[in-house]
C-alpha positions as CSV (number, residue, x, y, z in Angstrom):
1,X,-1.6,18.1,-22.1
2,X,-1.2,18.4,-18.1
3,X,-2.4,22.2,-18.1
4,X,-5.4,21.3,-20.0
5,X,-8.4,19.6,-18.2
6,X,-11.0,17.4,-20.3
7,X,-14.6,16.4,-20.0
8,X,-16.0,13.9,-21.7
9,X,-19.0,11.1,-21.7
10,X,-16.6,8.4,-20.5
11,X,-14.4,9.8,-17.4
12,X,-16.3,12.9,-17.0
13,X,-13.9,15.9,-15.7
14,X,-10.6,14.9,-15.4
15,X,-7.1,16.2,-15.7
16,X,-3.4,15.0,-15.5
17,X,-1.8,15.8,-12.1
18,X,2.2,17.3,-11.9
19,X,2.8,13.1,-11.5
20,X,1.3,12.1,-14.8
21,X,-1.0,10.6,-13.5
22,X,-4.3,10.9,-14.7
23,X,-7.1,11.8,-12.1
24,X,-10.8,11.4,-13.1
25,X,-13.9,10.4,-10.9
26,X,-14.6,6.7,-9.9
27,X,-17.7,5.4,-10.9
28,X,-19.5,2.1,-9.6
29,X,-21.8,0.6,-12.2
30,X,-24.6,-1.9,-11.6
31,X,-26.1,-4.1,-14.7
32,X,-29.5,-3.1,-15.2
33,X,-32.3,-5.6,-15.0
34,X,-33.9,-5.9,-19.0
35,X,-36.8,-4.2,-17.7
36,X,-35.0,-1.4,-16.6
37,X,-33.3,-1.0,-20.0
38,X,-34.6,1.2,-23.0
39,X,-32.4,0.1,-25.6
40,X,-30.2,-2.5,-26.6
41,X,-26.9,-0.1,-25.7
42,X,-28.5,0.9,-22.3
43,X,-27.1,-1.8,-19.6
44,X,-25.7,-0.3,-16.9
45,X,-27.0,2.2,-13.9
46,X,-24.3,4.5,-11.5
47,X,-24.8,3.5,-8.4
48,X,-22.3,6.0,-6.5
49,X,-19.3,8.3,-7.7
50,X,-16.0,8.9,-5.5
51,X,-14.8,12.7,-6.3
52,X,-11.1,12.5,-8.2
53,X,-9.4,13.8,-5.4
54,X,-10.5,10.7,-3.4
55,X,-10.4,8.4,-6.0
56,X,-6.7,8.2,-6.0
57,X,-3.8,8.4,-3.7
58,X,-2.7,11.8,-3.1
59,X,1.3,13.1,-4.7
60,X,2.4,13.2,-1.4
61,X,2.3,9.9,-1.0
62,X,3.3,9.0,-4.3
63,X,6.5,9.1,-4.0
64,X,7.1,10.5,-7.3
65,X,10.9,11.7,-8.1
66,X,10.2,13.7,-11.3
67,X,7.5,16.1,-8.9
68,X,9.8,18.3,-6.5
69,X,7.9,19.7,-3.8
């Protein structure tokens, strides 16, 4: 699984690092007003996205004993 990157509607492009952490972009959403919404399930809009590399602590700071440098 670690060698296979994923790409889905919920998390976007993601992967599993050597330390087992699932790394994906971080999204900040805002709830739409009723006037902005175009349907029952159209309730959020993306305000900003943090790249996966910045959204999680670097492996070098993690201290995972299973990962050998």
